[in-house]
C-alpha positions as a printed NumPy array, in Angstrom:
array([[  0.016,   0.065,   0.09 ],
       [  3.05 ,   2.137,   0.492],
       [  3.531,   2.141,  -3.309],
       [ -0.103,   3.123,  -4.015],
       [  0.106,   5.918,  -1.5  ],
       [  3.44 ,   7.088,  -3.073],
       [  1.86 ,   6.843,  -6.809],
       [ -1.439,   8.737,  -5.707],
       [  0.871,  11.394,  -4.105],
       [  2.915,  11.825,  -7.331],
       [ -0.135,  11.914,  -9.417],
       [ -1.704,  14.567,  -7.149],
       [  1.526,  16.451,  -7.004],
       [  1.993,  16.627, -10.937],
       [ -1.641,  17.679, -11.426],
       [ -1.317,  20.492,  -8.656],
       [  1.94 ,  21.517, -10.44 ],
       [ -0.16 ,  21.657, -13.907],
       [ -2.901,  23.518, -12.234],
       [ -0.433,  26.072, -10.52 ],
       [  1.305,  26.52 , -14.112],
       [ -2.062,  27.153, -15.695],
       [ -3.069,  29.661, -12.943],
       [  0.51 ,  31.441, -13.079],
       [  0.105,  31.592, -17.001],
       [ -3.585,  32.983, -16.931],
       [ -2.474,  35.538, -14.28 ],
       [  0.19 ,  36.609, -16.25 ],
       [ -1.669,  36.809, -19.512],
       [ -4.735,  38.458, -17.842],
       [ -2.31 ,  41.127, -16.384],
       [ -0.804,  41.748, -19.755],
       [ -4.302,  41.888, -21.434],
       [ -5.542,  44.283, -18.72 ],
       [ -2.693,  46.708, -19.446],
       [ -2.764,  46.282, -23.173],
       [ -6.45 ,  47.089, -23.044],
       [ -5.938,  50.418, -20.928],
       [ -2.954,  51.3  , -23.147],
       [ -5.09 ,  50.959, -26.295],
       [ -7.917,  53.279, -24.495],
       [ -5.122,  55.794, -23.688],
       [ -3.912,  55.899, -27.182],
       [ -7.323,  56.257, -28.438],
       [ -7.934,  58.918, -25.926],
       [ -4.96 ,  60.664, -26.904],
       [ -6.017,  60.676, -30.578],
       [ -9.227,  62.222, -29.525],
       [ -7.689,  64.789, -27.464],
       [ -5.213,  65.758, -30.527],
       [ -8.252,  65.951, -32.863],
       [-10.188,  68.126, -30.415],
       [ -7.478,  70.509, -29.905],
       [ -6.814,  70.759, -33.591],
       [-10.44 ,  71.578, -34.071],
       [-10.236,  74.154, -31.491],
       [ -7.251,  75.81 , -33.061],
       [ -8.631,  75.76 , -36.514],
       [-11.795,  77.39 , -35.341],
       [-10.005,  79.775, -32.945],
       [-11.432,  78.832, -29.769],
       [ -8.347,  77.257, -28.075],
       [ -9.321,  79.291, -25.011],
       [-12.312,  76.878, -24.626],
       [-10.198,  73.761, -24.533],
       [-10.347,  73.31 , -20.893],
       [-14.152,  72.459, -20.875],
       [-13.244,  69.862, -23.628],
       [-10.506,  68.148, -21.645],
       [-12.748,  67.961, -18.595],
       [-15.465,  66.471, -20.368],
       [-13.263,  63.755, -21.647],
       [-11.989,  63.052, -18.157],
       [-15.428,  63.038, -16.608],
       [-17.027,  61.114, -19.369],
       [-14.634,  58.08 , -18.663],
       [-14.913,  57.077, -15.266],
       [-11.634,  54.908, -15.583],
       [ -9.555,  58.039, -16.344],
       [ -8.748,  59.481, -13.095],
       [ -6.69 ,  62.549, -14.363],
       [ -5.719,  63.832, -17.529],
       [ -3.559,  66.706, -18.544],
       [ -1.444,  68.109, -21.331],
       [  1.953,  69.732, -21.486],
       [  3.51 ,  72.277, -24.149],
       [  6.779,  71.837, -25.299],
       [  9.307,  74.665, -24.887],
       [  8.959,  75.698, -28.615],
       [  4.983,  75.965, -28.476],
       [  5.297,  77.94 , -25.291],
       [  7.8  ,  80.48 , -27.092],
       [  5.115,  80.659, -29.794],
       [  1.76 ,  80.64 , -28.039],
       [  2.659,  80.948, -24.282],
       [  2.556,  78.897, -21.283],
       [ -1.224,  78.016, -21.521],
       [ -3.308,  77.24 , -18.519],
       [ -1.864,  76.927, -15.205],
       [ -2.387,  73.156, -15.199],
       [ -0.595,  72.507, -18.472],
       [  2.908,  72.27 , -16.96 ],
       [  5.345,  69.439, -16.502],
       [  4.214,  67.608, -13.43 ],
       [  6.898,  64.918, -13.188],
       [ 10.009,  63.324, -14.768],
       [  7.871,  61.167, -16.982],
       [  6.471,  64.379, -18.625],
       [  9.757,  65.676, -19.085],
       [ 11.28 ,  62.422, -20.52 ],
       [  8.753,  62.049, -23.069],
       [  8.985,  66.028, -24.229],
       [ 12.864,  65.183, -24.451],
       [ 12.764,  61.77 , -26.251],
       [  9.374,  61.915, -28.122],
       [  8.536,  58.435, -26.938],
       [  5.574,  56.971, -25.092],
       [  6.218,  55.904, -21.414],
       [  3.793,  53.979, -19.248],
       [  4.217,  52.917, -15.488],
       [  2.248,  50.643, -13.223],
       [  1.63 ,  51.539,  -9.618],
       [  0.404,  48.895,  -7.474],
       [ -1.143,  48.731,  -3.879],
       [ -3.197,  46.264,  -2.022],
       [ -6.34 ,  48.835,  -2.746],
       [ -5.927,  49.618,  -6.182],
       [ -3.913,  49.196,  -9.498],
       [ -2.929,  52.26 , -11.416],
       [ -1.72 ,  52.802, -15.204],
       [  0.196,  55.927, -15.882],
       [  0.673,  56.528, -19.564],
       [  2.272,  59.839, -21.11 ],
       [  1.933,  59.988, -25.156],
       [  3.915,  62.448, -27.334],
       [  2.323,  64.757, -29.936],
       [  4.765,  65.199, -32.849],
       [  4.762,  67.499, -35.715],
       [  3.989,  66.216, -39.095],
       [  3.75 ,  67.341, -42.754],
       [  1.349,  64.931, -43.61 ],
       [ -1.249,  65.776, -40.867],
       [ -4.351,  67.589, -42.009],
       [ -3.985,  70.501, -41.343],
       [ -0.344,  70.732, -41.761],
       [  1.24 ,  71.144, -38.108],
       [  4.003,  73.266, -39.65 ],
       [  1.39 ,  75.715, -40.867],
       [  0.65 ,  76.85 , -37.518],
       [  3.702,  75.917, -35.539],
       [  7.282,  77.27 , -35.68 ],
       [  8.672,  73.827, -35.381],
       [ 10.562,  71.117, -37.523],
       [  9.008,  68.015, -38.709],
       [  9.163,  65.375, -36.01 ],
       [  9.567,  67.962, -33.206],
       [  7.485,  67.17 , -30.069],
       [  4.693,  69.864, -29.744],
       [  3.587,  68.555, -26.315],
       [  2.272,  65.556, -24.397],
       [ -0.697,  64.137, -22.903],
       [ -0.659,  62.254, -19.684],
       [ -3.503,  60.058, -18.195],
       [ -4.04 ,  57.84 , -15.172],
       [ -6.378,  54.852, -15.498],
       [ -7.656,  52.949, -12.656],
       [ -7.631,  49.162, -13.571],
       [ -8.287,  47.806, -10.249],
       [-11.518,  46.105, -11.421],
       [ -9.481,  44.181, -14.026],
       [ -7.203,  42.777, -11.1  ],
       [-10.427,  41.864,  -9.413],
       [-11.986,  39.963, -12.408],
       [ -8.497,  38.462, -13.004],
       [ -8.528,  36.887,  -9.298],
       [-12.018,  35.711,  -9.68 ],
       [-11.045,  34.123, -12.82 ],
       [ -7.892,  32.424, -11.049],
       [-10.24 ,  31.204,  -8.284],
       [-12.489,  29.609, -10.834],
       [ -9.544,  27.876, -12.595],
       [ -8.25 ,  26.623,  -9.251],
       [-11.566,  25.438,  -8.263],
       [-11.95 ,  23.469, -11.622],
       [ -8.525,  22.135, -11.241],
       [ -9.   ,  20.936,  -7.731],
       [-12.266,  19.224,  -8.964],
       [-10.247,  17.615, -11.839],
       [ -7.371,  16.499,  -9.356],
       [ -9.796,  14.801,  -7.056],
       [-11.602,  12.966, -10.031],
       [ -8.207,  11.968, -11.679],
       [ -7.027,  10.623,  -8.118],
       [-10.22 ,   8.575,  -7.661],
       [ -9.925,   7.147, -11.196],
       [ -6.288,   6.428, -10.779],
       [ -6.878,   4.768,  -7.559],
       [ -9.745,   2.445,  -8.851],
       [ -7.715,   1.338, -11.846],
       [ -4.208,   1.171, -10.118],
       [ -5.453,  -0.536,  -6.976],
       [ -5.47 ,  -4.099,  -8.474],
       [ -2.062,  -3.883,  -9.913],
       [ -0.61 ,  -2.329,  -6.744],
       [ -2.178,  -5.289,  -5.161],
       [ -0.431,  -7.573,  -7.402],
       [  2.869,  -6.146,  -7.065],
       [  2.472,  -6.408,  -3.265],
       [  1.714, -10.226,  -3.739],
       [  4.457, -10.844,  -6.072],
       [  6.987,  -9.205,  -3.662],
       [  5.63 , -11.617,  -1.063],
       [  6.037, -14.615,  -3.464],
       [  9.633, -13.39 ,  -4.136],
       [ 10.775, -13.107,  -0.695],
       [  9.588, -16.695,  -0.123],
       [ 11.565, -17.52 ,  -3.228],
       [ 14.629, -16.13 ,  -2.   ],
       [ 14.528, -18.649,   0.877],
       [ 13.853, -21.591,  -1.527],
       [ 10.05 , -21.579,  -0.906],
       [  8.205, -21.583,  -4.411],
       [  4.908, -22.809,  -3.017],
       [  3.308, -19.186,  -3.068],
       [  0.168, -19.032,  -5.191],
       [ -0.516, -15.559,  -6.758],
       [ -3.927, -14.177,  -6.973],
       [ -5.068, -10.735,  -8.578],
       [ -8.404,  -9.043,  -9.371],
       [ -6.696,  -7.399, -12.513],
       [ -7.668,  -8.446, -15.915],
       [ -6.269,  -9.222, -19.434],
       [ -2.58 ,  -8.849, -18.986],
       [ -2.348,  -8.761, -15.331],
       [ -4.252, -12.019, -15.236],
       [ -1.876, -13.429, -17.78 ],
       [  1.186, -12.5  , -15.688],
       [ -0.141, -14.217, -12.741],
       [ -0.988, -17.531, -14.563],
       [  2.419, -17.458, -15.988],
       [  4.051, -16.688, -12.678],
       [  2.115, -19.482, -10.779],
       [  3.126, -22.002, -13.648],
       [  6.865, -20.873, -13.275],
       [  6.718, -21.086,  -9.431],
       [  5.054, -24.489,  -9.737],
       [  7.859, -25.657, -11.94 ],
       [ 10.485, -24.294,  -9.722],
       [  9.037, -25.767,  -6.673],
       [  9.003, -29.202,  -8.3  ],
       [ 12.594, -29.294,  -9.55 ],
       [ 14.657, -26.719,  -7.28 ],
       [ 14.939, -28.954,  -4.387],
       [ 16.357, -31.546,  -6.495],
       [ 18.699, -29.418,  -8.127],
       [ 19.836, -28.098,  -4.826],
       [ 20.374, -31.702,  -3.393],
       [ 22.317, -32.792,  -6.441],
       [ 24.555, -29.868,  -6.366],
       [ 25.363, -30.522,  -2.677],
       [ 26.669, -33.975,  -3.73 ],
       [ 29.58 , -32.424,  -5.479],
       [ 30.232, -29.518,  -2.89 ],
       [ 29.797, -30.28 ,   0.729],
       [ 27.36 , -28.403,   2.771],
       [ 28.601, -25.294,   4.47 ],
       [ 31.039, -24.186,   1.68 ],
       [ 28.783, -21.397,   0.518],
       [ 27.08 , -19.151,   3.316],
       [ 23.764, -17.667,   1.861],
       [ 20.053, -17.332,   2.654],
       [ 19.541, -17.046,  -0.91 ],
       [ 19.425, -20.506,  -2.502],
       [ 19.587, -19.27 ,  -6.   ],
       [ 22.709, -17.338,  -5.178],
       [ 23.992, -20.49 ,  -3.307],
       [ 23.509, -22.536,  -6.249],
       [ 24.953, -19.948,  -8.563],
       [ 28.25 , -19.971,  -6.247],
       [ 28.191, -23.843,  -6.365],
       [ 28.078, -24.103,  -9.83 ],
       [ 30.878, -21.552, -10.185],
       [ 33.028, -23.446,  -7.652],
       [ 32.298, -26.57 ,  -9.462],
       [ 33.249, -25.125, -12.753],
       [ 36.657, -23.688, -11.325],
       [ 37.413, -26.818,  -9.62 ],
       [ 36.591, -28.777, -12.946],
       [ 39.019, -26.589, -14.967],
       [ 41.542, -26.934, -12.406],
       [ 41.431, -30.731, -12.257],
       [ 41.322, -30.865, -16.071],
       [ 44.745, -28.778, -16.145],
       [ 46.583, -30.698, -13.474],
       [ 45.636, -34.017, -15.166],
       [ 47.831, -32.945, -18.029],
       [ 50.896, -32.009, -15.715],
       [ 53.712, -34.163, -15.56 ],
       [ 54.847, -34.257, -11.663],
       [ 53.339, -33.537,  -8.489],
       [ 55.436, -30.718,  -7.848],
       [ 53.74 , -28.96 , -10.832],
       [ 50.248, -29.657,  -9.052],
       [ 51.461, -28.219,  -5.782],
       [ 52.586, -25.102,  -7.539],
       [ 49.256, -24.669,  -9.116],
       [ 47.591, -25.14 ,  -5.649],
       [ 49.688, -22.304,  -4.111],
       [ 49.076, -20.227,  -7.066],
       [ 45.365, -20.679,  -6.352],
       [ 46.126, -19.756,  -2.644],
       [ 47.604, -16.663,  -3.713],
       [ 45.344, -15.578,  -6.512],
       [ 41.975, -16.766,  -5.724],
       [ 41.882, -16.607,  -1.849],
       [ 44.413, -13.79 ,  -1.679],
       [ 46.435, -15.321,   0.992],
       [ 49.546, -13.442,   1.659],
       [ 51.601, -15.695,   4.02 ],
       [ 51.308, -19.314,   4.129],
       [ 53.394, -22.283,   4.114],
       [ 52.947, -25.674,   2.113],
       [ 54.181, -28.862,   3.527],
       [ 54.289, -32.537,   2.319],
       [ 54.59 , -35.089,   4.826],
       [ 55.82 , -38.833,   4.519],
       [ 53.569, -40.764,   6.895],
       [ 56.121, -43.983,   6.922],
       [ 58.993, -41.971,   7.622],
       [ 57.315, -39.435,   9.772],
       [ 58.943, -36.628,   8.15 ],
       [ 57.731, -33.181,   6.883],
       [ 58.889, -31.505,   3.917],
       [ 58.517, -27.771,   3.08 ],
       [ 57.499, -27.177,  -0.572],
       [ 56.79 , -23.445,  -0.421],
       [ 56.689, -20.752,   2.241],
       [ 55.88 , -17.127,   1.456],
       [ 57.662, -15.586,   4.396],
       [ 61.467, -16.051,   5.512],
       [ 60.934, -18.275,   8.415],
       [ 58.392, -21.145,   9.428],
       [ 56.108, -20.549,  12.421],
       [ 56.646, -24.177,  13.479],
       [ 59.75 , -25.421,  15.584],
       [ 62.511, -27.188,  13.665],
       [ 62.106, -30.671,  15.226],
       [ 58.559, -30.869,  13.456],
       [ 60.087, -31.658,  10.263],
       [ 61.876, -34.435,  11.514],
       [ 59.055, -35.784,  13.549],
       [ 55.777, -34.747,  11.655],
       [ 53.566, -36.198,  14.492],
       [ 54.351, -33.078,  16.606],
       [ 52.279, -31.107,  13.981],
       [ 48.935, -30.804,  15.763],
       [ 46.958, -30.601,  12.465],
       [ 48.565, -33.58 ,  10.815],
       [ 48.474, -35.541,  14.208],
       [ 44.583, -34.799,  14.644],
       [ 43.637, -34.523,  11.   ],
       [ 41.598, -31.544,  11.903],
       [ 41.854, -27.862,  11.004],
       [ 43.856, -25.97 ,  13.741],
       [ 42.8  , -22.307,  14.388],
       [ 44.922, -20.307,  16.942],
       [ 41.558, -18.372,  17.965],
       [ 39.984, -21.536,  19.383],
       [ 42.488, -21.645,  22.442],
       [ 45.313, -20.01 ,  23.947],
       [ 48.601, -21.438,  22.616],
       [ 46.639, -24.21 ,  21.042],
       [ 49.614, -25.745,  19.093],
       [ 52.749, -26.303,  21.314],
       [ 55.117, -26.401,  18.447],
       [ 54.171, -23.016,  17.204],
       [ 56.468, -20.303,  17.624],
       [ 54.71 , -16.957,  16.858],
       [ 53.829, -14.169,  19.139],
       [ 51.689, -11.604,  17.307],
       [ 50.632, -13.75 ,  14.304],
       [ 47.392, -15.807,  14.293],
       [ 47.357, -19.238,  12.398],
       [ 45.24 , -21.709,  10.74 ],
       [ 46.555, -25.124,   9.483],
       [ 44.661, -27.328,   7.205],
       [ 45.687, -31.079,   7.111],
       [ 44.81 , -32.982,   4.123],
       [ 45.547, -36.875,   3.516],
       [ 46.66 , -38.116,  -0.002],
       [ 47.053, -41.632,   0.7  ],
       [ 48.679, -44.217,   3.299],
       [ 52.153, -42.662,   2.486],
       [ 51.592, -39.1  ,   1.808],
       [ 49.777, -36.07 ,   3.359],
       [ 49.819, -32.289,   3.157],
       [ 49.406, -29.547,   5.468],
       [ 48.836, -25.772,   4.675],
       [ 49.687, -23.37 ,   7.434],
       [ 48.434, -19.749,   6.9  ],
       [ 49.153, -16.937,   9.258],
       [ 47.884, -13.208,   9.693],
       [ 48.219, -10.366,  12.136],
       [ 44.449,  -9.502,  12.012],
       [ 41.713, -11.542,  13.815],
       [ 39.139, -10.46 ,  11.276],
       [ 41.204, -11.523,   8.461],
       [ 41.582, -15.099,  10.247],
       [ 37.715, -15.382,  10.491],
       [ 37.775, -14.639,   6.614],
       [ 40.312, -17.317,   5.981],
       [ 38.475, -19.75 ,   7.922],
       [ 35.601, -19.281,   5.604],
       [ 37.791, -20.599,   2.751],
       [ 38.717, -23.668,   4.433],
       [ 35.975, -25.816,   2.879],
       [ 36.546, -24.468,  -0.496],
       [ 40.462, -25.077,  -0.412],
       [ 39.66 , -28.715,   0.783],
       [ 37.48 , -28.911,  -2.322],
       [ 40.503, -28.065,  -4.458],
       [ 42.754, -30.473,  -2.556],
       [ 39.98 , -33.211,  -2.886],
       [ 39.764, -32.615,  -6.614],
       [ 43.724, -32.832,  -6.755],
       [ 44.018, -35.972,  -4.485],
       [ 43.604, -38.586,  -7.289],
       [ 45.873, -36.825,  -9.478],
       [ 48.593, -36.318,  -6.962],
       [ 48.095, -40.043,  -6.242],
       [ 48.472, -40.989,  -9.789],
       [ 51.464, -38.696, -10.178],
       [ 53.212, -40.262,  -7.12 ],
       [ 52.701, -43.881,  -8.427],
       [ 54.046, -42.803, -11.625],
       [ 57.082, -41.227, -10.014],
       [ 57.753, -44.483,  -7.942],
       [ 57.432, -46.675, -10.968],
       [ 59.85 , -44.558, -12.971],
       [ 62.123, -44.319,  -9.918],
       [ 61.989, -48.023,  -9.651],
       [ 62.799, -48.504, -13.279],
       [ 65.971, -46.171, -12.587],
       [ 67.173, -47.772,  -9.414],
       [ 68.97 , -51.071,  -9.121],
       [ 66.849, -53.476,  -6.897],
       [ 69.856, -55.284,  -5.259],
       [ 71.622, -52.225,  -3.863],
       [ 68.752, -49.424,  -3.93 ],
       [ 71.162, -46.969,  -5.911],
       [ 70.437, -45.608,  -9.216],
       [ 71.3  , -47.668, -12.361],
       [ 73.038, -46.841, -15.54 ],
       [ 69.855, -45.88 , -17.386],
       [ 69.182, -43.036, -14.732],
       [ 72.745, -41.705, -15.636],
       [ 72.07 , -41.843, -19.228],
       [ 68.703, -40.026, -18.952],
       [ 69.491, -37.348, -16.461],
       [ 73.189, -36.646, -16.259],
       [ 73.268, -34.192, -19.062],
       [ 70.365, -32.269, -17.112],
       [ 72.411, -32.295, -13.761],
       [ 75.511, -31.174, -15.55 ],
       [ 73.778, -28.383, -17.358],
       [ 72.524, -27.125, -13.984],
       [ 76.097, -27.512, -12.612],
       [ 77.792, -25.393, -15.301],
       [ 74.842, -22.524, -14.696],
       [ 75.699, -22.646, -10.884],
       [ 79.655, -23.228, -11.406],
       [ 79.021, -26.555,  -9.45 ],
       [ 81.809, -29.216,  -9.54 ],
       [ 81.809, -32.967,  -9.035],
       [ 84.285, -35.47 ,  -7.79 ],
       [ 83.794, -38.752,  -9.519],
       [ 84.613, -42.224,  -8.159],
       [ 84.605, -45.157, -10.179],
       [ 84.66 , -48.309,  -7.846],
       [ 85.361, -52.043,  -8.653],
       [ 85.411, -55.215,  -6.547],
       [ 88.79 , -56.619,  -6.615],
       [ 88.656, -60.344,  -8.195],
       [ 84.761, -60.231,  -7.848],
       [ 84.632, -63.073, -10.953],
       [ 86.26 , -65.577,  -8.406],
       [ 83.564, -64.986,  -5.782],
       [ 80.813, -65.935,  -8.158],
       [ 82.799, -68.666,  -9.469],
       [ 83.945, -70.103,  -6.197],
       [ 80.992, -69.403,  -3.903],
       [ 77.945, -68.814,  -6.243],
       [ 76.064, -66.004,  -7.137],
       [ 74.31 , -65.719,  -3.738],
       [ 77.419, -64.703,  -2.276],
       [ 78.262, -62.419,  -5.102],
       [ 74.878, -60.616,  -4.472],
       [ 75.749, -60.295,  -0.832],
       [ 79.028, -58.487,  -1.761],
       [ 77.243, -55.985,  -4.233],
       [ 74.504, -55.228,  -1.997],
       [ 77.067, -54.57 ,   0.856],
       [ 78.899, -52.035,  -1.52 ],
       [ 75.573, -50.048,  -2.069],
       [ 75.17 , -49.987,   1.723],
       [ 78.706, -48.785,   2.451],
       [ 78.263, -46.084,  -0.27 ],
       [ 74.961, -44.835,   0.705],
       [ 76.203, -44.588,   4.424],
       [ 79.546, -42.939,   3.227],
       [ 77.871, -40.028,   0.869],
       [ 75.677, -36.942,   1.447],
       [ 72.169, -36.538,   0.265],
       [ 73.29 , -33.979,  -2.485],
       [ 75.713, -36.682,  -3.873],
       [ 74.69 , -39.224,  -6.278],
       [ 75.548, -43.01 ,  -6.434],
       [ 75.115, -45.405,  -9.346],
       [ 75.711, -49.016,  -9.96 ],
       [ 77.273, -48.597, -13.299],
       [ 77.334, -52.338, -14.138],
       [ 77.988, -55.737, -12.75 ],
       [ 80.419, -55.028,  -9.844],
       [ 81.221, -51.548, -10.871],
       [ 79.662, -48.444,  -9.015],
       [ 79.961, -44.787,  -9.833],
       [ 79.82 , -41.949,  -7.296],
       [ 79.526, -38.233,  -7.933],
       [ 80.374, -36.165,  -5.014],
       [ 78.818, -32.8  ,  -5.289],
       [ 81.154, -29.77 ,  -4.669],
       [ 83.62 , -31.829,  -3.132],
       [ 87.33 , -30.769,  -2.61 ],
       [ 90.243, -33.215,  -3.699],
       [ 90.882, -33.796,  -0.125],
       [ 87.42 , -34.469,   0.729],
       [ 86.781, -36.696,  -2.508],
       [ 89.714, -38.67 ,  -1.194],
       [ 88.31 , -38.89 ,   2.371],
       [ 85.063, -40.285,   1.284],
       [ 86.742, -42.754,  -0.946],
       [ 89.105, -43.918,   1.714],
       [ 85.773, -44.42 ,   3.826],
       [ 84.119, -46.494,   1.359],
       [ 87.405, -48.449,   0.747],
       [ 88.04 , -49.006,   4.521],
       [ 84.298, -49.786,   5.583],
       [ 83.883, -52.213,   2.791],
       [ 87.135, -54.033,   3.58 ],
       [ 85.696, -54.706,   7.104],
       [ 82.768, -56.434,   5.916],
       [ 82.626, -60.221,   6.385],
       [ 80.529, -62.494,   4.184],
       [ 79.702, -66.317,   5.114],
       [ 80.31 , -68.541,   2.266],
       [ 79.11 , -71.756,   4.099],
       [ 80.679, -74.255,   6.174],
       [ 81.268, -71.924,   8.798],
       [ 83.756, -70.087,   6.582],
       [ 83.868, -66.149,   5.888],
       [ 85.134, -63.998,   3.1  ],
       [ 86.436, -60.609,   3.025],
       [ 86.823, -58.48 ,  -0.322],
       [ 88.713, -55.282,  -1.13 ],
       [ 87.955, -52.447,  -3.706],
       [ 89.668, -50.421,  -6.275],
       [ 88.918, -46.942,  -6.849],
       [ 89.523, -44.232,  -9.437],
       [ 88.843, -40.508,  -8.843],
       [ 88.601, -37.729, -11.341],
       [ 87.289, -34.391, -11.042],
       [ 84.738, -32.242, -13.214],
       [ 85.318, -29.792, -14.648],
       [ 89.129, -29.701, -13.626],
       [ 89.974, -33.094, -15.543],
       [ 87.554, -32.732, -18.331],
       [ 84.98 , -30.237, -19.803],
       [ 82.36 , -32.914, -19.994],
       [ 81.072, -35.457, -17.524],
       [ 81.46 , -38.179, -19.877],
       [ 85.141, -37.436, -20.232],
       [ 85.518, -37.139, -16.463],
       [ 83.77 , -40.757, -16.015],
       [ 86.265, -42.064, -18.578],
       [ 89.255, -40.666, -16.802],
       [ 87.963, -42.102, -13.449],
       [ 87.726, -45.458, -15.108],
       [ 91.341, -44.974, -16.276],
       [ 92.534, -44.105, -12.89 ],
       [ 90.576, -47.158, -11.649],
       [ 92.219, -49.368, -14.352],
       [ 95.615, -48.113, -13.157],
       [ 94.78 , -49.038,  -9.418],
       [ 93.937, -52.524, -10.776],
       [ 96.761, -53.053, -12.943],
       [ 99.359, -51.813, -10.159],
       [ 98.093, -54.191,  -7.572],
       [ 94.497, -53.387,  -6.614],
       [ 93.062, -52.448,  -3.38 ],
       [ 93.956, -48.95 ,  -3.752],
       [ 92.809, -45.311,  -4.449],
       [ 94.385, -43.705,  -7.578],
       [ 93.453, -40.242,  -8.573],
       [ 93.585, -39.378, -12.401],
       [ 96.438, -37.715, -13.907],
       [ 96.866, -36.465, -17.626],
       [ 99.689, -38.74 , -18.109],
       [ 97.681, -41.997, -17.537],
       [ 95.719, -41.016, -20.912],
       [ 99.183, -40.394, -22.639],
       [101.427, -43.36 , -21.273],
       [ 99.809, -46.792, -22.168],
       [102.421, -48.24 , -19.765],
       [100.54 , -46.73 , -16.7  ],
       [ 97.402, -48.535, -17.964]])
C-alpha cells in the first residue's frame, strides 16, 4: 500500500503543478491583457484629444479647450486624471497656456525630450493604476499641416498628454477568474485521483503479492500462489508466474540436493538458494577446470605449484607455508613458504607427529584456544593449519598466518573451498606419486637401492647443465670389487649378490644427500660427489674402501670371506670439460689401480691417458 500512496501522491503533485502552472500563465496573460487594453484606450483617448485640440485651434477657440478636456476626463470613469503639457517651442510661440498645463513629473519631461511614449504601473493592496504619457509630434502629412501653425521642424514634439487609468476592477476580475480555474483544477485532481486509485489498486495489490512470493522464493520456497483482481495482461502474468513457481518448486529442491553431492554443505554461506546454487556451480566450474589442467601436468610438484597459485590469487592469502608429509618416515618437507621462516619448531620437520593439524587430522585455528599448538613459535601472528591426507604414504599441511583476527575469520570461511580443490587434486597427485615411484624403480637397481646406468644416461646431462650454470663441481669415484669373478665362480652368485648389496650399503652410508651413487654395471659403481674438494673426495673414497674391507661374508661351512675395492678418482670440470670425459678418466684411474696391485685409491693424472704403460 505504500507504493499506492506514493503513486497517488505523485499524481496529485503533478496535477497540482499543472494547475499551478495554468494559474500562473492565466494570471500573467490576464495582467498583460488588462494593461494592453488600458494602453489602447489611452492611445485612442490621446488621438481624440489631439483631434479636439486641432479643431479648437482651427476654429480659433483654443481658449475654450479646458471644457473639452474636462468632458473627456469626466465621461470616462476609468480615467482618474488627464492633463496636457506644451513643449518649449510651443510655449515660445503661444505662451504657457493654462496653469495646469505644466510639467508635473520626470515622466512628462522624459517624453518631451525623447518623443517616446512611457507607461508606468503603480500597484497597492487597494488599487492598480496605469500611468501613460503620449507625445504629439509635428508632421507635414497631417491635416491640417502642423508646420502651418507651429514654428517647428517635422518630428519635433509639440507636447504630451498624460493620463492615469484605474484598472483595479481588471485585477479583481482576474483574481475571480483564477479562483474559478483553481476550483476546476482541484475538482479535476480529485476525480483523477479517484480514477487512478480505482484502476491502479488491482495492480498495486498484484505487485505486493509478487513481492511476498519473491521474498519466499529467496528462501527456496516456491509454493506461493499468486492471485489478482486485475484483468487481461495482469491475469496472464499471474497465470505465467504460478506456472513458473510450480515448476521451480518441483525441480529446485532436486537441483540443490544434487549440487550438494559435489560440493559439501557449508561451503557457501547464503540465505539465497539461487545465489547459493550459482556460487556452487561457479565453484564446480573452477574446480573442474583445475582438475582438467592438472591431469595434463607431468609431476606432483607442478600440481603443488598450481595449488599454491590458487591460494595466492583466488583466496588472496599473503602468508602461508605448504608442506608434504611422508607418513611412513614421519618426516615433513617444506614445499613452499611465502615468508622467511616457518612458525613451527625445527624438530617438527623430522617428527611430523608433533604437528597438531597432521596428528589430529583436523583444521587447527589459533583463536580456538590460547597457545593451541605447542610446536608453534609465533607471538603476534594468528594461524590456521589445514591437514589433508593424500594416501597411506603422503599427506599435506597448509599453514596460513595473519596478524588480523578479522582476516583469520575470513580465511576460516575459505577452508571448505580449499579442501574441495585438494580433494579434486587428490587422485591426480596419487597418480603422479605412483608414476614417480614406477619411474624411480625403473631407474634404480633393486639389489643395492642405488640408481642404475639408465638413470645416468637419462638425467646426467640435465644435472651437468645445471652444474655449469651454478659453477658446481663434481668429484667422480669409479669403484670396482677386486677379483669379483672369483667370488661368483667359487662361492656362487648368492655370495656375489651379498657382496654387491654390501657395496651399495657402504656407499649410501658414506655419501651425502646431495651426492649421487650409481651401479654402473656388474661390480662397478659410480659416485658423483657434489662440490667436493680433492681432499674431501679422497676422504670419502678412503671411508668407502675401509668400511667395505671390514665387511665379512659367510660362504658356508662356517667360513667367511672379505673383499677389497679399487677406486679411481677424477674431477669435473678440472680434468675434463664434459662429465662423460671425467667418467672415462675416473675409469682410467681405476684401471691403473687394478693393474698396479689393486686394493688402492688412485686419482687421475693426464699422463695416464698419454702413457699406455701406466694402464
